[in-house]
N, C-alpha and C positions, 0 to 999 in steps of 0.2 A: 147450373144452368143445363140443360140438356135438349137434345131434340127427341122426340117422342114421335115414332111410327105407329099409328093406331090402326091394327089389322082386322077389325072386326068387318066381316064380310068383304073381305080383300082375298080373292085366291090368286094363284099364279099367273091368271093371265092380266092382272093389273099392274103387273111389273114387265119391263123391257129390259133384256140385259144385251147391250150393245158395247161394240168396240168401235172409239172415235179417235180418229187421228187429230183432230183440232183438241181435243181435250188433253191428248198425251203430249201435244206441242205444247202447251199451256203448263204442264207438269215438267216438260223439260227446261222451258223458259225460266221457271220459278228456280230451280236448281241452278241453271247459269247464275241468276240474279244474288240467289242466297247459299252458295255452296258450302258453307259452314254448318248448315244446319243438315248438310247430307252426305255424311261421310262417305258412304257406299260410293257416290257417284262425285267425289269432287276432284279427283284425279284427271275423270273425263271433263268436267267443267272447266278446269284449269287449262287444258289442252284446246278446248274450243275456243275460248278467252285469247289464247296466245296466238293461235292462227286466224282467228276471224278479222273479216276486213273492219277498216275503223268505221264504214257506215253501220254495220251490225252492232258494234260495240256502243254506240252514238244511239240507236234505236232501241239497244237493251236498256239504257239507263231511260231513256225518254218516255217509255212506255211502260216501265215496271210496274205501276199501279195497276195494271191490268190482271198482273198474274202474282204479287206478293201476298199481301194480307187480304185480300178480297178478291177471289176469283172472278173474272169478268165474265158474266153470262153469254157473251158472244161465243165463246169457247163451246158452248153448249147447243148451239144453233141448230136446227135441221134435223134433232133425232126423233124418231117415233118408230110407231109399229108395234104390234102385238108379240108378246114372248110365245115360241112354238117347243114343244117337248120334241127332241131329235128323234128320229126311226131309230128303232133297236139296232145296236150294232154300228152307228153312223157316228161321226165325231165331226160335226158340221162347225164352221167357224160362225155360223150365226149371220146377221147382217153385219158384215165387215167388208170393206167399211161403208158405213152410211154417211160420212161425212168426207168427201174428197179434199184432200190439201188444196190443191191447186187445180183449177180455178177455185178462189175460195168465193163460191157462188151463194152460198146460205148468208154470208156476213154482207156481200155487195147488195142481196136484195131486201136487206133490212130495211125497215121503213127509216128515215132520218131521225124522227121523232124518237123511234125506239132505241136506234142505237144512241143518241144521245141521254137518253134516260139512263140505259145501262152502263154506260160509261162514266155518267156523273156518280152512280153508287160506287164504283169503283174509285173515281178521285176523293169521294168524301170517306171510303174505307167503312162502307155500312149502309145499314137499310133503317135502322130504328130512328124515328124522329122526322125522316127525311119524306120528302114528296118530290120526284124529279121528272114527272109525266109531261110537265110543260116547262122545261127548265129553259128553252131557248127563247120562249115567250113571256115567261112571266118574270119581272125583275126580282120579286120575293124568293122564288126559287133559285134563281141565279145567285142572289146575294148570299142565300143560305149554302149554296155548293161552294162559294169562295170562302164563306167563312170556316166551313169544315174543311175544305182542303188546305187553307193557312196555318191551319195547327198541324197538319202532319209534314214529315219532311219531304224535301223537294226529291221529285218531280212532280208530286200530287197537286200543287197549284199551279203548276206549268201546264200539266195536261189540262186540268180545269179551264184554264184561261184559252187555251189553243181551240177547245170543244166551244166554249161560247162565242170566240171570235170567227170560227169557219169551220162548223162541223163538218160540211162535205170535204174540206181539203184534209181534216183530220181522219176522216175515214180512208180515206184514199192513201193516208201515209200509215195506218195502222194495215191495211191491207198489203201494202208493198213490205211492210218489214216482214209480215208475217211469210209473204211469197218468199222474200231472202231468205227465210229461215231453211227451207228445204236444201238448196246446194250447200248454205254454210255448215249444217249439222245434223238436220232433221231427216233426209232423206234415207243415209245410214242408220239413224237410230230408228227408224219405223220398220226397215226391213228388218232388224234384229228382233224388235220388240212385239211388233204385231202378232208374231203366231203365238208367243207366250200370253198374250193379252186374249186371243181367243180361244185359248185352251183354258184359261180361267173363266171368262165368261161363259162356255159350255159347264164346266163344272157346276157353277152358280145356277144355270138353267136346269141343270138335273137334280138341284137340291130344293131348287124351287118346287119342280115338278113331283118330285119324290119324299121330300119332308116337309113342304110347305111353305109359306113366307116366314114364320115366325122362326122356325131354325134356320133358314137360308140367310135373313138380316141379321140374326144374332153371332153368326159364324164369322160376318165381316171385320167385328172389332173385339178385342179383348176388354174393351171399357162399356160392352153393351150388357144389358139387363133384361132379363124377358119377366113381363109381368102380367097377370090374368085379368077378367073382370074389368073393362075388354080386353082381349089379347093386345100386346102393344111391346115394343121392343124401344128401350129407351137408350140413347147414346150420350156418352158425357161429353160435352161440348161446352165452349165459350160462349154460345148464344142459343138462344131457346125458340125453338120451333115447334108447329104440331103438323105432322103430314099425316093426311088421310087416305090412303090407296083407293079406298073404296069410291070416292068422291072424284079425284084426280089420279090417274095413271103415274108411276113412278119409273124414273130410268137409273138402270144400275150402269156403273160404267167402271170397268176395271183399268188400273195404273199401275207401272212398274215404275216411273220415275218421280209420281206424287209419293209415293211411301215416304214418312211414316204417317202423312195427312190422311184422313178421311175428309172428304170435302162433301158439305150439304149444301145443296142450292135450292132454296125455296121462294123464289120471288114470286108476288102476286099474279095470277094471270098465267102461270107459266106453269109447265109440268115440273115435279120436284126430281132433283138429281142426287143421286149417291154415288160418289167418284172415289173408289174404295181401293187400296192397295191390295196388289195380288197376293201380297205375302203381309198379313195383318200381324202387327208387334206381338209378341206373347206375352207381354207385361202390360197390363194397363195402368192407367194413372191411379185408380184404387189401391192395387197391390204394390206399385211404386211408393206411394205415400205411406201405408201402412209399413213398408221395409223400414223407410226411413224413421217413421215413427218409434218403431220397434229399437232402434239404436240409439233413440235418447235416452233410455232408462239406464241411471248409473251401474246398477246392481247389474243389468243385462251386458251392458257394456263389459265388465268385469268379467264375466262369464264368458262371453265370448271370446276375450284376450287368452284366457286360457285355452279353451277348444281350438282356436286357430293354431295353435302351438303343436298341440298335442290331443286324440280323440281322449276322453274321460267318461268313467261313469257316473251315475248320479250322486252315489255315496261319495265319491273322489270330490266332486264339484264340492257338494255340501260341506264336506269338513276344510275345503280350501278358501271357501267363502265365507265361513261362519255363517250359512243360511241351513235351515230346515230341508229334508230331500223333498217335502211336498213343494216348498217355495222354488227350489231349483226346477222341478219336475214341470214347475206353471211355466216358469221361463222357458226351458226347453220345448215344451207345447208350442208357445205362442211362436218361437223361432223356425220349429219345424212347421208349421201350418203356413208359414210364410215361405217355405223352399228356402231357407237360409241354413239349417243344420240338416246334416246327413247321419243316418245310424247304420252301426254295424253290430252283428251279433257275435259273440264269440264265447261259446258254452252257453253258461247261464250268465254271462254278463251282456248288458248293452253298451257299447261306447258311442258317445256322441261326439261329432267334430262341425266344425264350422266349413260350411261350403263355401271357400273362398272365391269361386268362380263368380258364385251368384252374388257375392256382396262387391265383387269388382265392377260387377255390372250394372251397380243401384244407380250412379251417376248416368250412365248412359240410358238405361231405362226411364229415368227420370227425364231425361232430355227428350226421349222419343214420345212417352208418354205424353208431356206438355203440348207436343205440337200434335198428337194425334185430334 
């Protein structure tokens, strides 16, 4: 499955590159809830959890469906505006911040029915097959929400029941918890992270203006594919969506704590959002999968065991493996194309060695690619 961004008729002005405290707050909360998936930030997350007050830890669990599997669209509320090319020689931060963390005005002004609809999708952890636009008044939609949430781990059902019981009280509780995040951890995090995000946003704006949307979007992910007729960029994701910027402007938001995830939000009636890591992973899911498959061939594994100990020539490998030189060359070429073999020329001989660092990273690269 994939997210396809069709770029026919879409110039740079159809994209807004913005820095958002609320979006980065969601990323930080995601790491705090599941820091096992984010090794880079795990020490930070453990320290926050150790020093945070009990009321914060309780809220972190209670509201976790809003930032775990399906990111709550409320975190992207209030962002808008055209992309502007910076003046020559300037490095503007752009519209930063567009969304103040406190007071949480855009969320407090969100109509109650819309708040309920967006929250219901997070409680159900999906959009496909659901309609929650009247979830507070339609018994069938309420029943569908309860049924979907009951099949998910707690606290999905707890949050769904709280929404259906008293949506106004739930919204007040959510806003109070998000406001609490500032003194507990987010004030310091944002002061450190905002300049980095501003620079990343500036780079993407420049690339949009200089190289065009196809190149700018493709650079956001190692799992992207550029296609023509019509021009489009395809992101390898676990859900399917088609985004057409010529019809609906697109928001591009950089994140540090959201890495390695590339979050795509494409709810009906709302501008699409691409929440992308400042530093995209080097290895995408296609390359990670190909490297694993390359090491399932028994002959190739024997070859790798030899060159893991000592660099060897094609002729030496053919003799030791009882294979022809063309057979060995094909295996080496496949491994080299995947970045698993390094070569070194010594006079008229070429020696092949296994890149142990690349092999060592396969597990980490697979884990990162699967999350992206």
